[in-house]
ZATI-101865 format. One record per residue (C-alpha): x, y, z. Coordinates in steps of 0.5 Angstrom, whole numbers, plus 2048, in hexadecimal, padded with zeros to 3 digits. Layout:
ZATI-101865
XYZ
...
END
This chain:
ZATI-101865
7BC82181E
7C081B81C
7C781C81D
7C781481F
7CF812820
7D281A820
7D781A825
7DB820826
7D7825822
7D982B826
7D6832825
7D2830820
7CE83581F
7C883481A
7C782D81A
7C082E81A
7BF82A813
7C3825815
7BF81F813
7C4819812
7CB81B814
7CB812816
7D3813816
7D681A817
7DB81781D
7DE81D81D
7DC82381B
7E0828820
7DE83081E
7D982E818
7D5835818
7D0834813
7CD82D813
7C6830810
7C282C80C
7C882580B
7C382080B
7C7819809
7CF81B80C
7D081480C
7D881380D
7DA81980F
7DF817813
7E481C817
7E1822813
7E6826816
7E482E817
7DE82D811
7DD835810
7D783480B
7D382E80B
7CD831808
7C982D804
7CE827805
7C9822802
7CD81B801
7D481C805
7D6815803
7DD817802
7DE81D807
7E581980B
7EA81E80D
7F181A80D
7F381B813
7FA819816
7FB81481C
7FD817822
803817825
80481382C
7FC80F82B
7FB80982E
7FD80282A
7F5801827
7F480A826
7FB809821
7F980381E
7F180681D
7F480D81B
7FA80A815
7F4805812
7EE80B812
7F480F80F
7F680A809
7F080A808
7EC810807
7F3811802
7F180C7FD
7EA8107FE
7EE8167FC
7F28137F7
7EB8117F3
7E78187F5
7E481B7EE
7E68167EA
7E08127E6
7E180C7E3
7E680D7DD
7EA80F7E2
7E980A7E7
7E98057E2
7F18077DF
7F68037E0
7FD8047DF
8017FF7DB
8047FB7DC
8007F97E3
7F87F87E2
7F77FC7E8
7F18017E9
7EF8057EF
7E88037EE
7EB7FC7EE
7EF7FE7F4
7E98017F8
7E57FA7F6
7EB7F67FA
7ED7FA7FF
7E57F9801
7E67F2800
7EB7F2805
7E77F580A
7E37F180A
7E67EA809
7EB7ED80E
7E57EF813
7E07EC812
7E17E5810
7E97E3813
7E87E7819
7E17E781C
7DF7E0817
7D97E3813
7D77E080C
7D97E4806
7D47E9804
7D47ED7FD
7D57EE7F9
7DB7E97FB
7D77E37FD
7D57E07F6
7DB7E27F2
7DF7DB7F1
7E67DD7F2
7E97D77F1
7E77D87E9
7E77E07EA
7EE7E17EF
7EE7E97EC
7E67EA7EC
7E67F07F1
7EB7F47EC
7E87F27E5
7E17F47E7
7E27FA7EA
7E37FD7E2
7DB7FC7E2
7D97FF7E9
7D68067E9
7DC80A7ED
7D780D7F3
7D58057F4
7DD8047F4
7DF8097F9
7D98087FE
7DA8017FD
7E1802800
7DF806805
7D9801808
7DE7FC809
7E280180C
7DD803811
7DB7FC812
7E27FB815
7E3800819
7DD7FE81C
7DF7F881D
7E57F9821
7E47FF824
7E57FE82C
7E87F782A
7EE7F582E
7F37F4829
7F57ED82C
7EE7EA829
7F07E5825
7EC7E381F
7E77DE81E
7E97DC817
7F07D9818
7F57D7812
7F67D180E
7FB7CE815
7F57CF81A
7F97D681C
7F47DC81E
7F67E481D
7F67E9821
7F27EF821
7F97F3821
7FC7EE81B
7F57F0817
7F57F7817
7FC7F8816
7FC7F3810
7F67F880E
7FB7FE810
8007FA80B
7FC7F8805
7F8800805
7FF803805
8017FF800
7FB8017FB
7FC8077FD
8028087F9
7FF8057F3
7F98097F4
7FF80F7F3
80180D7ED
7FA80C7EA
7F78137EC
7FE8157E9
7FD8127E2
7F58147E2
7F581C7E3
7FC81E7E5
7FA81F7EC
7FF81C7F2
80081E7F9
7FF81A7FF
END
């Protein structure tokens, strides 16, 4: 009835009540999406067999290995999504105490990483690549006075708000670069007046997200002993 943007829901046998599946991009084989009212970020929900009463599928993002022989643009996009979903997985199920727990002597937290990488996505894609003005919550920050603002303030944020902030930034990035040639230069420039091409920016986002996922591994294990990929 309202599954806007569902690009691959092959064989979906029961979506009679799916009124708002705005971002379900690959729910292959979804057999029971009855009453799925708000599946906003169900990305690549492969073989989702039991979506009954799925009211808020904000975190339904499977981590899928990148294709082994994809073209360059596909490979970069898939590796970046792989690491984006990895970070969300490391923060999954944690409340405020878990997301704000550091592992001394470092002051890093999982919540801080979510907020920082949301900033990184917006700064590199929206501001530097597209040349758009900085948006909130970043625009009103005095970065010279408080350069670690996003890390410091994450403990004050609601856990779901942090996850949604990161997911929304990733969605904006995906939409902005979809179908854009990797050689396209950024609107913004560095101090020497040089412009980045999209290829460089995507590789940098992969590098930074993957590096922080190493931190996230240790932080999550320190919180509740959860280990794994």
